Every structure is written in C-alpha cells, then in structure tokens.
C-alpha positions in Angstrom: 46.6 -31.8 8.0 43.9 -31.2 5.4 41.0 -31.8 7.8 42.7 -29.3 10.3 42.9 -26.8 7.6 39.6 -27.4 6.4 38.2 -27.0 10.0 39.8 -23.7 10.6 38.7 -22.4 7.3 34.9 -23.5 8.1 35.3 -21.9 11.6 36.5 -18.5 10.4 33.6 -18.6 7.7 31.1 -19.1 10.9 32.6 -16.2 12.6 32.6 -13.6 9.9 29.6 -14.4 7.6 29.0 -11.8 4.5 25.7 -9.9 3.6 25.0 -8.8 0.6 21.6 -6.6 2.0 21.3 -2.9 1.5 21.0 -0.8 4.7 17.3 0.1 5.2 16.7 2.2 8.2 13.7 3.5 10.0 14.5 6.9 8.6 17.4 8.9 6.6 20.6 7.8 8.5 19.3 5.4 10.7 21.5 2.0 11.7 21.4 -1.2 13.4 21.5 -1.0 17.0 25.0 -0.7 18.1 26.5 -1.0 21.6 24.4 1.4 23.2 21.3 -0.7 22.9 19.9 -3.6 24.5 19.6 -5.7 21.3 22.8 -8.0 21.0 23.7 -10.2 17.8 23.5 -13.8 18.4 27.2 -15.0 19.2 28.5 -17.7 17.0 29.3 -21.0 19.0 32.9 -22.7 18.0 32.5 -26.2 17.5 34.4 -28.9 19.2 36.9 -31.0 17.9 34.7 -34.0 17.9 31.5 -32.3 16.3 34.0 -30.6 13.7 35.2 -34.1 12.8 31.8 -35.4 12.2 30.8 -32.5 10.5 33.6 -32.5 8.1 33.1 -36.2 7.5 29.4 -35.7 6.6 30.7 -32.8 4.3 33.3 -34.8 2.7 31.0 -38.1 2.2 28.9 -38.8 -1.0 25.7 -37.1 0.7 27.8 -33.7 1.7 26.6 -31.9 -1.4 22.8 -33.2 -1.0 22.7 -32.5 2.6 24.0 -28.6 2.2 21.7 -28.4 -0.6 18.6 -29.0 1.7 19.9 -27.0 4.2 20.2 -23.9 1.9 16.8 -24.7 0.5 15.4 -24.3 4.3 17.3 -21.0 4.7 15.9 -19.8 1.4 12.3 -20.6 2.5 12.5 -19.0 5.9 13.8 -16.1 4.2 10.9 -15.9 1.8 8.3 -16.4 4.6 9.7 -13.4 6.8 9.9 -11.5 3.8 6.2 -12.1 3.0 5.6 -11.2 6.8 7.3 -8.0 6.5 5.2 -7.1 3.5 2.0 -7.6 5.2 3.1 -6.1 8.2 4.1 -3.1 6.3 0.6 -2.7 4.7 -1.3 -2.9 7.8 1.0 -0.3 9.3 0.6 1.9 6.2 -3.0 1.8 6.4 -3.2 2.3 10.3 -1.3 5.2 9.7 -2.9 6.9 6.9 -6.1 6.2 8.7 -5.1 7.8 11.6 -3.6 10.9 9.4 -7.5 11.1 7.9 -8.9 11.1 10.9 -6.7 14.0 12.5 -7.5 16.1 9.3 -11.2 15.6 9.7 -11.2 16.1 13.3 -9.2 19.3 13.1 -11.6 20.5 10.6 -14.5 19.8 12.6 -13.3 21.3 15.4 -12.8 24.7 13.9 -16.6 24.7 13.0 -18.7 27.8 14.7 -20.8 25.0 16.5 -18.2 23.6 18.5 -16.3 24.7 21.6 -13.3 27.0 21.2 -11.0 28.9 23.7 -8.6 26.8 25.8 -10.9 23.5 24.8 -10.2 24.3 21.0 -6.3 25.0 21.5 -5.4 22.0 23.4 -7.4 19.8 21.4 -5.9 20.9 18.5 -2.6 20.1 19.9 -3.9 16.7 20.9 -4.8 16.0 17.2 -1.2 17.3 16.4 0.4 14.5 19.0 -1.7 11.7 17.1 -0.7 13.4 13.5 3.1 12.9 14.6 2.4 9.3 15.9 0.9 8.7 12.6 4.0 10.0 10.7 5.9 7.6 12.7 3.8 4.8 11.8 4.2 5.8 8.2 7.9 6.0 8.1 7.9 2.6 10.2 5.9 0.9 7.2 8.4 2.3 4.5 11.1 0.8 6.3 9.7 -2.3 6.5 8.8 -2.3 2.8 12.3 -1.5 1.9 13.5 -4.6 4.4 11.1 -6.8 2.5 12.5 -5.9 -0.8 16.1 -6.4 0.5 15.2 -9.7 1.8 13.3 -11.0 -1.2 16.4 -10.0 -3.4 18.7 -12.0 -1.1 16.6 -15.1 -1.2 16.3 -14.7 -5.0 20.4 -14.7 -5.3 20.6 -17.7 -2.9 18.0 -19.6 -4.8 20.1 -19.0 -7.9 23.3 -19.9 -6.2 21.6 -23.1 -5.3 20.8 -24.1 -8.5 24.0 -23.3 -10.0 25.9 -25.7 -7.5 23.1 -28.0 -7.5 23.7 -28.7 -11.3 27.6 -28.5 -11.1 28.1 -30.8 -7.8 25.6 -33.5 -8.6 27.0 -33.9 -11.9 30.5 -34.4 -10.8 29.1 -36.9 -8.2 27.0 -38.6 -11.0 29.9 -39.1 -13.4 31.9 -40.6 -10.7 29.0 -43.3 -9.9 28.8 -44.0 -13.5 32.7 -44.6 -14.0 32.6 -47.0 -10.9 29.6 -48.6 -12.4 31.4 -49.2 -15.5 34.3 -50.5 -13.6 32.0 -53.1 -11.8 30.8 -54.2 -14.9 34.0 -54.7 -16.4 35.2 -56.4 -13.3 32.4 -58.9 -13.7 33.1 -60.0 -17.1 37.0 -60.2 -16.4 36.0 -62.6 -13.4 33.5 -64.6 -15.5 36.1 -65.0 -18.5 39.0 -66.1 -16.2 36.9 -68.7 -14.4 35.7 -70.1 -17.7 39.7 -70.2 -18.7 40.7 -71.9 -15.4 38.2 -74.4 -16.1 39.5 -75.1 -19.6 43.1 -75.1 -18.9 42.6 -77.5 -15.7 39.6 -79.7 -16.9 39.5 -82.9 -19.0 41.1 -82.3 -22.4 40.0 -85.6 -23.9 36.2 -85.0 -23.6 36.0 -83.9 -27.2 35.6 -80.9 -29.3 34.1 -77.6 -28.9 31.9 -76.2 -31.8 32.5 -72.7 -32.8 31.1 -70.1 -35.6 33.5 -71.8 -38.2 33.3 -75.5 -36.9 34.8 -77.5 -34.3 37.6 -76.3 -32.1 40.1 -78.2 -30.4 40.6 -78.0 -26.7 43.8 -76.0 -27.2 42.2 -73.6 -29.6 39.4 -73.0 -27.3 41.7 -72.5 -24.4 43.7 -69.8 -26.9 40.4 -68.1 -27.7 39.7 -67.7 -24.0 43.2 -66.5 -22.9 42.9 -64.0 -25.4 39.5 -62.8 -24.3 40.8 -62.7 -20.8 43.5 -60.6 -21.4 41.3 -58.0 -23.3 38.7 -58.1 -20.1 41.9 -57.6 -18.0 42.9 -54.5 -20.1 39.5 -53.1 -20.0 39.0 -53.7 -16.4 42.5 -51.9 -15.6 41.5 -49.0 -17.6 37.9 -48.7 -15.8 39.8 -48.8 -12.5 42.4 -46.2 -13.3 39.7 -43.9 -15.0 37.3 -44.3 -12.0 40.3 -43.8 -9.6 41.1 -40.4 -11.2 37.6 -39.4 -11.4 37.2 -40.2 -7.7 40.2 -38.4 -6.9 39.4 -35.3 -8.6 36.0 -35.2 -7.2 37.3 -35.7 -3.5 40.5 -33.2 -3.9 38.9 -30.4 -6.1 35.3 -30.8 -7.3 33.3 -31.9 -3.9 35.4 -29.0 -1.6 34.7 -26.6 -4.1 30.8 -27.3 -4.0 31.0 -27.6 -0.2 32.6 -24.7 0.3 30.3 -22.5 -2.0 27.4 -23.9 -0.7 28.4 -23.4 3.0 29.0 -19.7 2.1 25.4 -19.4 0.4 23.9 -20.9 3.7 26.1 -18.8 5.8 25.0 -15.6 3.8 21.5 -16.1 3.8 21.4 -16.9 7.4 23.2 -13.8 8.3 20.9 -11.7 5.9 17.8 -12.9 7.6 19.2 -12.4 11.5 20.1 -8.7 10.2 16.6 -8.2 9.2 15.2 -9.8 12.5 17.7 -7.6 14.4 16.7 -4.3 12.2 13.1 -5.4 12.6 13.2 -5.9 16.6 15.0 -2.2 16.5 12.3 -0.6 14.4 9.6 -1.7 16.8 11.3 -0.4 19.9 11.9 2.6 18.0 8.2 3.1 17.0 7.2 2.4 20.4 9.6 4.9 21.9 8.7 7.5 19.2 5.0 7.3 20.0 6.1 7.3 23.8 7.9 10.5 23.5 5.0 11.9 21.4 2.4 11.2 24.2 4.7 12.0 27.3 8.0 14.1 26.3 11.2 14.0 28.3 11.0 16.8 30.8 14.1 18.3 29.8 12.9 18.9 26.1 11.9 22.2 25.1 11.4 22.1 21.1 7.8 23.1 20.1 5.4 21.8 19.4 5.6 18.4 21.6 7.0 20.0 24.7 4.0 19.1 26.6 2.7 15.7 27.4 -0.7 14.2 26.4 -1.9 14.6 30.1 -0.6 18.2 30.5 -2.3 19.1 27.5 -5.7 17.7 28.8 -5.2 19.1 32.0 -5.1 22.5 30.5 -8.4 22.7 29.5 -10.3 25.5 31.8 -14.2 25.1 31.6 -15.2 28.1 33.6 -12.8 30.5 31.8 -13.7 29.3 28.5 -17.9 29.7 29.5 -16.8 33.3 30.7 -14.8 34.2 27.7 -17.7 33.0 25.5 -20.5 34.8 27.3 -18.3 38.0 27.8 -17.9 38.3 24.0 -21.5 39.2 23.8 -21.1 42.0 26.2 -21.1 44.8 23.2 -24.7 43.4 22.3 -26.4 44.0 25.5 -29.1 46.8 24.8 -29.7 49.6 27.6 -33.2 49.0 29.1 -34.8 51.6 31.1 -36.9 51.2 34.3 -40.2 50.0 33.6 -43.2 52.3 34.7 -46.7 53.6 33.5 -47.1 56.9 32.2 -50.7 58.3 31.7 -51.1 60.3 28.6 -52.0 63.9 29.3 -55.2 63.9 27.3 -56.8 61.7 29.8 -55.5 63.1 32.8 -58.2 66.0 32.8 -60.8 64.3 31.4 -61.1 61.1 33.5 -61.0 60.1 37.3 -58.3 58.4 38.9 -59.0 54.6 38.0 -60.0 52.2 40.6 -57.8 49.9 42.5 -58.6 47.3 40.4 -58.2 49.5 36.7 -55.1 50.6 38.2 -53.6 47.2 38.7 -54.9 45.5 35.1 -53.8 48.2 32.9 -49.9 48.2 34.0 -50.2 44.5 33.3 -51.1 45.4 30.1 -48.4 47.7 29.4 -45.9 45.1 30.6 -47.1 43.1 27.4 -45.1 45.7 25.1 -42.4 43.8 23.5 -38.7 44.3 25.5 -35.3 43.0 25.1 -34.8 40.0 27.3 -31.2 38.9 28.4 -32.3 35.1 27.3 -33.0 36.4 23.9 -29.4 37.6 23.5 -27.7 34.3 23.8 -29.7 32.7 21.0 -27.7 35.2 18.6 -24.5 33.4 17.3 -21.6 34.4 18.9 -18.1 35.4 16.8 -15.8 32.7 16.4 -12.7 32.7 19.0 -9.4 31.4 17.2 -8.7 31.5 13.6 -10.3 28.8 11.5 -8.3 26.1 9.9 -10.7 25.4 7.0 -13.7 26.6 5.5 -14.6 23.4 3.6 -16.7 22.2 6.7 -19.3 25.2 6.1 -19.2 26.3 2.4 -21.2 29.1 1.0 -24.5 28.1 -0.6 -25.0 28.2 -4.3 -27.2 30.9 -5.6 -30.8 29.9 -6.3 -30.0 30.3 -10.3 -27.3 27.9 -10.0 -29.0 25.0 -11.8 -30.4 26.0 -15.3 -34.1 25.5 -16.1 -33.2 23.8 -19.5 -31.8 20.8 -17.5 -34.0 17.8 -18.6 -35.4 16.2 -15.2 -37.0 13.3 -16.5 -35.3 13.1 -20.2 -33.1 10.1 -21.2 -30.8 11.6 -23.6 -28.9 14.2 -21.1 -25.9 15.6 -23.0 -23.4 18.5 -22.1 -25.2 21.1 -23.7 -28.0 20.6 -21.5 -25.8 21.0 -18.3 -25.6 23.9 -16.2 -22.1 23.7 -14.9 -20.6 26.9 -14.0 -18.6 28.2 -16.9 -16.5 31.4 -17.8 -17.7 31.5 -21.3 -20.2 34.3 -22.2 -23.9 33.3 -22.9 -23.6 30.2 -20.9 -25.5 29.3 -17.6 -25.4 31.3 -14.6 -22.1 31.6 -12.9 -21.2 31.4 -9.0 -20.8 35.0 -8.0 -17.0 36.3 -7.5 -17.5 36.7 -4.2 -18.1 32.9 -3.4 -15.3 31.7 -6.4 -12.6 34.1 -4.6 -13.1 32.9 -1.0 -10.5 30.6 -0.6 -11.0 27.0 1.2 -8.1 27.3 3.5 -6.9 30.1 5.1 -3.4 29.8 3.8 -2.2 31.0 0.3 -1.1 28.0 -1.8 2.4 27.4 -2.6 3.6 26.6 -6.1 5.0 23.0 -6.5 6.6 22.3 -9.9 8.9 19.6 -10.9 11.9 20.8 -9.0 9.8 20.7 -5.7 8.6 17.3 -6.8 12.2 16.1 -6.8 12.8 18.0 -3.6 10.0 16.5 -2.0 10.7 13.2 -3.5 11.6 11.4 -0.1 8.8 13.0 1.8 4.8 11.6 1.7 3.6 14.8 3.8 3.2 18.3 2.6 0.9 20.9 4.0 -2.5 20.7 2.7 -3.0 24.1 1.6 -5.9 23.2 -1.3 -7.2 19.8 -0.2 -8.6 17.7 -2.9 -9.0 14.3 -1.1 -12.0 13.8 0.9 -13.9 16.8 -0.1 -17.2 16.5 -1.9 -17.5 17.1 -5.6 -19.8 19.9 -4.7 -17.3 21.6 -2.7 -14.4 21.3 -5.2 -17.0 22.7 -7.9 -17.4 25.8 -5.8 -13.7 26.3 -5.1 -12.1 25.4 -8.7 -15.0 26.4 -10.7 -14.8 23.0 -12.9 -17.5 20.4 -12.7 -14.7 17.6 -13.3 -12.0 17.8 -10.6 -8.5 18.5 -11.7 -6.8 14.9 -10.3 -9.4 13.0 -12.2 -8.6 15.1 -15.6 -5.1 14.4 -14.8 -4.9 10.9 -14.0 -7.4 9.9 -17.0 -5.1 11.9 -19.4 -1.9 10.0 -17.8 -3.5 6.6 -18.3 -4.6 7.2 -21.6 -1.2 8.5 -22.8 0.8 5.8 -21.1 -1.4 3.0 -19.6 -4.0 1.6 -22.1 -1.6 -1.1 -23.2 -0.3 -1.8 -19.9 -1.7 -5.5 -18.6 -3.7 -5.1 -15.6 -4.3 -1.7 -15.7 -6.4 -0.7 -12.7 -6.2 -4.3 -11.2 -2.5 -4.0 -10.4 -1.3 -1.9 -7.3 1.0 0.6 -7.8 3.7 1.7 -5.3 2.1 2.9 -2.1 4.8 5.2 -1.2 4.3 7.0 -4.9 0.4 7.3 -4.4 0.9 8.5 -0.9 3.5 11.3 -2.6 1.1 12.2 -5.2 -1.7 12.4 -2.9 0.1 15.0 -0.6 1.2 17.0 -3.6 -2.3 17.2 -5.1 -3.7 18.3 -1.5 -1.0 20.9 -1.3 -1.6 22.6 -5.0 -2.6 20.3 -7.8 -2.5 22.9 -10.8 1.5 22.9 -11.0 1.5 19.0 -11.9 1.2 18.3 -15.3 0.9 14.1 -15.9 1.6 14.8 -19.6 5.3 14.0 -18.3 5.9 11.0 -17.1 8.6 12.1 -14.6 5.6 13.7 -12.9 4.3 10.4 -11.7 7.8 8.6 -11.4 7.0 6.8 -14.4 4.7 4.5 -12.6 1.2 4.8 -14.3 -0.2 2.1 -11.8 0.1 4.4 -9.3 -1.7 7.0 -11.3 -4.7 4.4 -11.6 -4.4 3.9 -7.9 -4.4 7.4 -6.8 -7.5 7.7 -8.9 -9.4 4.9 -7.2 -8.3 6.6 -4.0 -9.9 9.5 -5.0 -13.1 8.2 -5.3 -12.8 6.0 -2.3 -12.2 9.2 -0.3 -15.3 10.8 -1.5 -17.8 11.5 1.5 -20.6 10.9 -0.8 -19.8 8.3 -3.4 -19.8 9.2 -7.2 -23.1 7.5 -7.7 -24.6 8.7 -4.3 -25.8 7.2 -1.2 -29.3 8.8 -2.4 -29.6 6.7 -5.5 -27.8 3.5 -4.3 -30.8 1.8 -4.0 -32.3 2.8 -7.1 -29.3 1.4 -8.9 -29.4 -2.0 -7.2 -33.2 -2.3 -8.1 -32.4 -1.4 -11.3 -29.5 -4.1 -11.4 -32.1 -6.6 -10.6 -33.8 -6.5 -13.7 -33.4 -9.2 -16.2 -33.9 -7.5 -19.4 -31.2 -5.7 -21.0 -32.7 -2.6 -22.3 -34.9 -2.3 -19.6 -32.0 -2.3 -17.3 -30.1 0.1 -19.3 -33.1 2.5 -19.4 -33.8 2.4 -15.9 -30.0 3.2 -15.1 -30.1 5.9 -17.7 -33.0 7.7 -15.9 -31.3 7.5 -12.5 -27.7 8.8 -14.1 -29.8 11.8 -15.4 -30.8 12.6 -12.0 -27.4 12.7 -10.4 -26.1 16.2 -9.3 -24.3 18.1 -12.0 -20.4 17.7 -10.7 -21.4 13.7 -10.3 -22.7 13.6 -13.9 -19.9 15.3 -15.4 -17.2 13.0 -13.5 -19.1 10.0 -14.3 -19.4 10.9 -17.9 -15.7 11.6 -18.4 -14.7 8.4 -16.1 -17.3 6.1 -18.4 -15.7 7.5 -21.5 -12.0 6.9 -20.6 -13.0 3.0 -19.0 -14.6 2.3 -22.4 -11.2 3.3 -24.1 -9.5 0.9 -21.6 -11.5 -2.0 -22.4 -11.2 -1.4 -26.3 -7.6 -2.3 -25.6 -8.5 -5.4 -23.5 -6.7 -7.6 -26.1 -3.3 -6.4 -24.9 -4.2 -5.1 -21.0 -6.7 -7.8 -20.5 -8.9 -5.6 -18.7 -12.8 -5.9 -20.2 -15.8 -4.5 -19.0 -16.3 -7.2 -16.3 -12.9 -6.7 -15.0 -13.3 -3.1 -15.0 -16.8 -3.3 -13.1 -15.6 -5.7 -10.4 -12.9 -3.1 -9.4 -15.0 0.2 -9.7 -18.3 -1.6 -8.4 -17.7 -0.8 -4.8 -15.2 2.3 -5.5 -17.9 4.1 -7.3 -21.3 3.0 -5.2 -19.6 2.8 -1.6 -20.1 0.1 1.0 -24.1 -0.6 0.9 -26.1 -1.7 3.7 -26.0 -5.3 2.7 -23.0 -7.4 1.8 -24.9 -9.4 -0.7 -25.2 -6.5 -2.9 -21.3 -6.4 -4.2 -22.6 -8.5 -7.1 -25.3 -5.9 -7.9 -22.7 -3.5 -7.7 -20.6 -5.0 -10.4 -23.6 -5.3 -12.5 -24.3 -1.9 -12.3 -20.9 -0.7 -13.8 -20.8 -3.5 -16.2 -24.4 -2.2 -17.7 -22.7 1.4 -17.9 -19.7 0.2 -19.6 -21.6 -2.0 -22.0 -23.9 0.9 -22.9 -21.4 3.7 -22.8 -22.4 5.5 -26.0 -26.2 4.7 -25.4 -26.0 6.4 -22.0 -23.4 9.3 -22.9 -22.3 10.8 -26.1 -18.9 10.8 -27.3 -18.5 14.6 -27.9 
C-alpha cells in the first residue's frame, strides 16, 4: 500500500509541475501560446508499473538522495546555460535593432537634402524607411522580452541551487547518522562475539592447566571464567543497545527523513525542469511573433486599412514614377524661363546714309559677330538650384555656416597654455567674443517644436524607449550642437558628468560596469526629444542607476560623426604617443589639443577634469588613470586605420589624465 501511495503521489506531481517564473511577454499583455497556435507543451508520459517500481526502489534505497541531488544539479546547470544564451541573444538583437534605427534616422535625414531626389521617390523611400523602423521596434521589444526571460530563469536557477544545498545537508546528514550507528553496532557485535568465544573456550577447556595471571596476581580458572562471563554480559548489553539504536534510526530514516528529502528534491527537479520548458516555449513563441511581425511590416494583410503600413514593401517600390518626377522637377523652373526675342541684325541709322551696302562677305561676318552677344540659353536655366519639393525632415544635414568672425583672433594658434579666457566660444555676455547671428540661432534644427518632458512625462514614458526626436543630440556633430544650442559643451555631457560627480565617484567600477541597456535607451530617447527638461541632480531622473548615466555618456561620444579628438588629428596623437620621454610626449599632445576646434577643446577639458576627479577616488571605485584610459581610448579617438593603434590610443588618454593640470587649468 505504501508503494502504491508513493507511486500515485509521484505520478500526480509529474503531471502537474509548478513554476515560480514570472510572466515575461513579448510586449505588454502577451502570453504563452494557447490552443490557437501550433506550439504544444510536451506531454508527460505515465510510467508503467514495472518502471515505477524500479524508480521507487532506487529512490527509497541508500543512493536515492544522491541520485536526485545529481539530477537536480543537471537541471540547474541547464537552466543557467539557457539563461546565458538568452542574455547573449538579447544583446545581439538589441544591437541590431538599435543599429537599424540609427541607419533609418540617418538615411531619412540624408534623403531630405536638396541634392537628393524628391517627388514620388522621396515619399515612397520615406515609407520604406518607416517599414524598417517598425521592424527595428519589433527587434527592440524582442530583445527586452529575452532579457526579462533571462532574469526570470536566472532567479529560478538560484532558488533551485539554494534548495539543493539545503536538502543535500539535511538528507545526507541523516544518512550519515544511520551509517555511523550501524558501524558502532558492528563494532559492538565483533567485541561481543570475541568475548563469547573466549568465555566458551575457558568454560569448556582444561581446568588443570594452571593459573591465569592478572593485574593483581594469579587467578584461578574459576575466577578467570567469572571475569569473562561478566565481560560477555556487558558486551551483550552494549551490543543489544547498539542494535536497538541503529534499528530506531534506520526506521526513522526510511519512514520519515528519506521520503521527505526525496519528495522535496523531486519537487525541485520538477519545478526547475518546468520553468526551463516554459521559457523554451516562450522563446519559440517570441521568435515566431518576431518573424510574423516583420513579415506583416514587409507585406501586410490585404484586409488591413490602418496607416501607416497598409501597403507592402513591393507596392511602395512600384509606386515610384521616374517620368513624373522628372517632368515635375523640370516644370518647377517654368517661372524662371526668360522671354528671348527673335535674333536679327539692325543697322544703326547713322551708318545707313554714309556707307554703302556691305559686300556679301561683310554681310555674313557682321551678323556672326552680332550673335556673340550674351543671351540666355535654356541650358543655363537648369544649372540653377531648384526649389525643394516636399517638406524637410531635418536641417541638421545642411547647417548654416558660422560667420567669419566666429573664431576670435585672440585664440593662440601655437601656444602651449590655452585657457578658457583665450577661447572664442559663443556667449551672451557683454564684451565677449562675437556671437552667432540671431537669424542662425533662432532657426530650429528640426521643423517641429520641442515638446517639454518633465519628471511626470518621464514616468509616463517609463515603459517606452522611443520618443519623437524633436531636438536630437546623439549622432550630431559638436559643431552642429554649438550652432543650435549656443553652448560649447553639450547639455547631455554636462548632465551626465554632474550625475556621476554627485552619485558615482565612490561606485566601484564606474565607467567599467555596464548599466541597464533599457535605461540607457530610454534616457537617450528623452535627450533626443528635449534635453532641457531633465535634471540629473535628482537621481529619480535616471532611475537611480548611475552606471546607466556613465553608459549614456560613453554612447554619446561613440555616436559622434567625428570623434572628440577628431580624425584630422588622429595620426598626430598616435605619433606623439610613440615618444618615450614623458615631458616631450606631454608637450606634443598639449600642442595638438590646443589646435582642436573650439567645441572639441571645451568638451575635452570638461571631461578630463571630471575623469581626474574619478581617478582621485580610485581607492574606492578601483578606477585609476590606466583603467579609464582603456575604456575611453577608442571612445574618444574612434576606430583607427590600424588595429595595432589600440595600445597607443590608451597611452594618449593616459598621458592626458596623468597631466591634467599641466594641460588644462582647474578654473
């Protein structure tokens, strides 16, 4: 009956496994595939009576607990391995999606330039980019879902490992106590058998053989027999008590402790396996949903009428009309066509009466000479730039040039001590360097007005990583940001440095440890929307995650079209880094830094002084100048033409950080 009850109990547990996983959907409200989808959960197979008896006999034996502990260890290892796979896949998908979104933005801006085709091509090409942007959004959501699945599965594996250690200690200690008790019983039995044999030989042996010597003198055979009898009786009593104790402990182990440990380990194995299976099912479902979503973006269903996205990619491409675009472009110049009269020769009246009619040769040559007068040819009209067809998405691709007086003549060109007083950055104060004309600074970079985003809007958009890029910051050059915002140091750099100075100087591994990629994406989207409404002095603005702020700052420098130290001076920095003498190398880099553009110099100075404050706390945050140089070398210098330059890039940043106050002042 006990075996039948245990068999029914184990069968019911196998048929109804439990799971402690939290639901992580592809997007809000998504679930694991139901009966309407093709993915089916694996069906449990009912064990036969013979196999159940074999399994039950193994589990109730001395090796049952060890067997289940080994099986649980395998389940935990499998869960952790799949969790690591989900994390890596999530990172790859997010990088691909973000790269596609960045490509769509840059292509969108480039397509709206005046030197590109407009008309039906521009409209349909913009819709093609919109299709790819929606596919990138699907990839971002897929990456977030995989990341959540990784965290859930990692938590389950950790919980199962704690349970395994607990029952390993309790179950094996109970088995050990029983083994020790049985070992003591065997020793008592051996002693009892030995004394009983001695007593039997003494009792049945030759009594006239003489005396037996003891500690207090010779003993007679009767005394020796009496002593052996007493020892046998004591050994018998001890042996009996040992047997009873071992029997009681064995009974307790078999009836209570072992079944309890086996049942708990079975539950842990079933729970871990069920959790892993559930995540595998969700992984398959999310892959199908990703492919289906991208497929609907490329070729929507015919019954859909929601815009945008009601046309397939093929239909959009076939809507491009080359002939109509050409005719419309040429027709736009109709108002500029001049009225040219008939070309004819008119003789001056003064020459009519005084001279005779010219000879036939002169009559031919003079009109030919008269035809050399300048006239307006139709071909000359087409060389003039035509009006822009369609509204521009961004003016960042063709920013207004700075006035000739933008760089002050007081800026030292070859000096080694360039200070902020020598800079000619635009400012609003009286008596300062020349300012950018109001007509240029008042021109918005994007055609739509910025929308304020405060803390309430930040909380509302907490689950969204994409906002309209009304005033983009990432991907623009420092010169464009200076012309638009009238500030030599971008606001995102100022905000991030301020947050790290307040909350991250004593955080171990700052700038080395990666923050939450979801947080970085959200903060980047908000900065591209409107950065003026954020205040990183309040840690709620960056989700109390200073590592994400550090990652956002590095991402800004990586996305610059021209690195902070510029492609122009890249080779100069590398050559200076090859100099062995410390003073000569420092002075060479100082000269190159002084020749940087004004916004690059101001931003580099602010960043270097900040990183110097970080390395001053290296005893706590473990980030000295060498570690910071390894991180910011390729970030500030970009990818060089030679892979072997990586070590020299690190040496450039390390030299700047080691000589912060020799290159920049602390004003």
